[in-house]
N, C-alpha and C positions, 0 to 999 in steps of 0.2 A: 100417622096419628099426631096431628099438629098440637092438640091440647096436651097430650102426655109429654111430648117433646118440650113444650113451653114450660110445663111445671117442673120437669127435671132440671131445666136451665135455671129456673128461679129458686130452686131448693138448695140446701146445703148438702153437697155430695160426699159420699163415703163408700166404703166397701165392707162386705162380710167375707170371711174366708170360705164359708159354705157356698156351694154352687148348685145344688139340686134342691128341689122343693122339699124333700124329706129332711135334708140337713138344715135347711133354713128354718123349717118349723121347729125342729129340735132346738136350734139355737135360740129361738124366740122364747122357749120355755126353760132355757138354762140347762138343757140336758147335754151331758158330755159323752163322747164316744166311749165304749160301744153303746149305741142307742138301741133299745129293744123294740125296733119298729114293728115287728110282727104282733106282739101283744098290744101295742098302741093302736095299730090299724085295725086289728080284729075287734077291739073295743068300739071302733067307729063304724063297723059294718052293720047295716040295718038288719041283716039276717042272722046275726051271731046267736041269738036265742039263748043267752046265758052260758054258752060254751066258752072255752078258752083255747088259745093256740099260742105257741111260743116260738114258732119259726115260720118264715115265709118260704114257700116252695113254688115260686112263680114259673109258669110254663114259658119255655123259650125255644128258639131254633138255634142250635149250635152248628156253626159252619167251620169245619176243621180244614185248615190249610197245611202246607208243608212246614211252615215255621211257627204258626200260631193258630189259635182257635178264636173265632169271632162270635160274639153273642148278640142275638137279635131278640129283643123283648117282645111281649105279647101284643104290643101296639101294632105290629106288622102281621099278625097271624090271623086276625078275625076269627077267633075261637067262638064256637057256639056253646050255649048252655048244655046241650045234650053231649057234646064232645067233652066238655070239662067234667061233667058228671060221670061219664063212662071211664075216662082215664083216671080220675082220682079214686073211683071205686076199685079199679084194677090195681092201682098202687097200694091202696089200703089192704087189699087181700094179699098182695105179694109180701108185704112187710108186717103182717099181723103178728108173726112170731117175735118181732122186735118191739112190739108195742107202739108202732107208728100208725097214725091215722091222718089221712089227707082229707082236706076240706076245701071245696071250691066255693068261696063266698061270692065270687063273681067269675065269669068265664076266664078273665085275664088275671085274677088274683087268687092264688091257691095258698093254703096254709097247711102246716103240719103240727100235730100234737105229738110232743116228744116226752118220753118218760123223764122223771126228775133226775138231774145229774148227767143227762145225755145230750144237752144242747151244745152244738159245736161252735167253734170260732169260725166266722164267715166274713165275706167281703160284700158290702152293699152292691146291689145290682148295677147302679149307675157307675160305680167305679169299675166294676168288672167289664162293662161295655166299652170303657175307654182304654182298656189294657188287654193283655193276653190272658183270657179267662182261665186258661189251663194252669196258670201260676197262682190262681186265687181260689183253689178248691177248699171245701170245708174240712176241718179237722177237729177232733174232739178228744176229751180226756177219759171217756168211759168205755164201756164194752162195745158200743156200736162203732163199726168201722165205716166212717162216712164216705171215703172214696169208693168202697165196695157198694154202699147203698146207691151212690150216684151211678156207678157202672150198671148195676142191676136195673135201676130206673130207666136208663137209656136203652137197655136191651128190651125191656118190656114195652116201652113206648114204640120202639122201632118195629116190633112185631104186632102191634095192636091194630085191630080192624079200622079204628078211627083214622090212623095215619095211612093205611092202605087206601081208604076212600079219598083222603086229602091229596095224596100223591096222584091218584087217578084223575082228580079234578085239576091238577096243576097247581095245587096250593103247597106252601112250605110245610114240612112236617113239624109237629110238636115233638121234638126228639130228645128233649131234656127238661130238667127243671133247674132253677137256681135257688139254692138255700141261702137265706140271709136274714138279718134282723132278729136274731135269737135273743131270748131273755124273758124275764117276767115283767109284768106291767109296773111302771114306776109310780111313786107317790109324787104328785105334782101339785104345787100351790096354785091359787087363782092367778090368772094373768089377763084374760079377756072376759067380758061379760057375755058376749055373743060371738060365735064363730060361724060366719057364712061360708060354707065350703061344700064341695062334693067329694073332695079327696078324703079317703078313709083315715089317713094319718092325722089330718087336721081335725076331723070329727072325733077321732079317738082321743086326741089331746084335750078337746073340749069336754068330753065325757069324764076323763080322768081328773080334770081340774075343776069340775063342778060348773063349767060354763054351759050355756045352751047352744047346741048345734042347730043351725038353720040352713035352709036351702039358699042357693045364690039367687038373689032377686034379678029382675030384668035390667035394673038400672039403680043408680045411687038412691033414688027416692024410695026404694024398697027396703033400705037398711032399717032394721027394727030400732025402736027407741031405747035408749039407755039413760041411766041417771048421770048426773054431773060427776065427772071424775072417773067414769068407767070408759073402757076401751073396747073397740070392735076389731076383729080380725076378718078380713075378706080375702079369699083365695080365688083368683081368676085364672083359669087354665085355657081359655080360648086364645087362638092365634091373633096377632095384631090385625085390626080391621077398622074401617071408618065407623062401623056400628058400635064397636067396643069403645072407641074414643068418645063418641057422642054420648053413650050411656053412662060412662064412668068418669071421664077426665074433663069433659067440658063443664060439668056441674061441680068440680072440685072446689070452686070458690064458695059455693054454698056449704060444703063440708067444713071449710075453715071458719065459718061462722058458728058451726055447731061443735067442732072439736078444736082444742088448742093447737094441735099439730097432727099432720098426716105423714106417715112414713110410707114411701113407695119402695118396694123391694123387687128388683128384676134379676132373676137368676140367669147366669150366662155360662154355666158349665164350670169354668175354672174358679169363679167367685160370684158374688152378687153385688150389683150396683144398688146403693141405698141413697135415696133423696129424702132429706128431712125438710118438710114444707110447713113452715109456721105461718101465722096470719100475715106477717109482713111480706111474705113472698108475693102477694098479690100486686105489690107496688114495685117489684123489681123488673119492670117492663123493658128496661134497657138491655137486659141480658139476652144474648142471641141463642136461639135454640138450634139443636143439631138433629139430623135425622136419627130416628130410633135405632137404625141398623148400625150407626157409628158407635153406639154404646155396647155393642155385642163383644 
């Protein structure tokens, strides 16, 4: 991605402590931990239909070893809509007496509606995937015993016909959920005029702050018009490629004629690289660029 590499070299470099997309977005809106990601992302789901949810319950594959438990998120599971609907319906029926309702807003994004005062303390899923997930289990102050809920969830999923079919087909089982991101939707002031994103957390932040959420256009030329002094947030989740470079970073010089400054934020797990690119960056052609992989 030579154009992106060139702009990073010409920009003013810095870092953010946040390393995941969710934590970066929260930082852009000034939200301090613990961030209620569930309520935020549910506000950005196109099929929310006026409902509310205050806990994420994302489907995962839990691989238990002798010394630790490894967590694999839904990106590796290829869950179908029918599978998600069947499993969340079964879980809702199982925990009806606790007042818990599971909702599959998408096959890989599940939510949980929890009674007031029962939302547990949790660990974000990206942090749990980097550590021993057995040491990051939910805990709560109310009547619901969340370790027991998790154990019963795993038992029900293990015996469900959906997983029997998946295992017969050689697919990894959906053998657990990860509870995280609990809390009520925050009050957020205006930050961006338009948010171009597919990510539900980004779209939820747009909805809660009064911004317009829009689809990600095919290239820079598709960014909607804004008035002078307004900002636009764009979230690109595609892997690095020549096409991505051509669509978005080759025309960045045109963006600098339209906006005073462009900030590029590249998450890399432990933290985030930030390149502040002002209009003068176009003339810093003596700065040598580095391969994008060297910034990881």
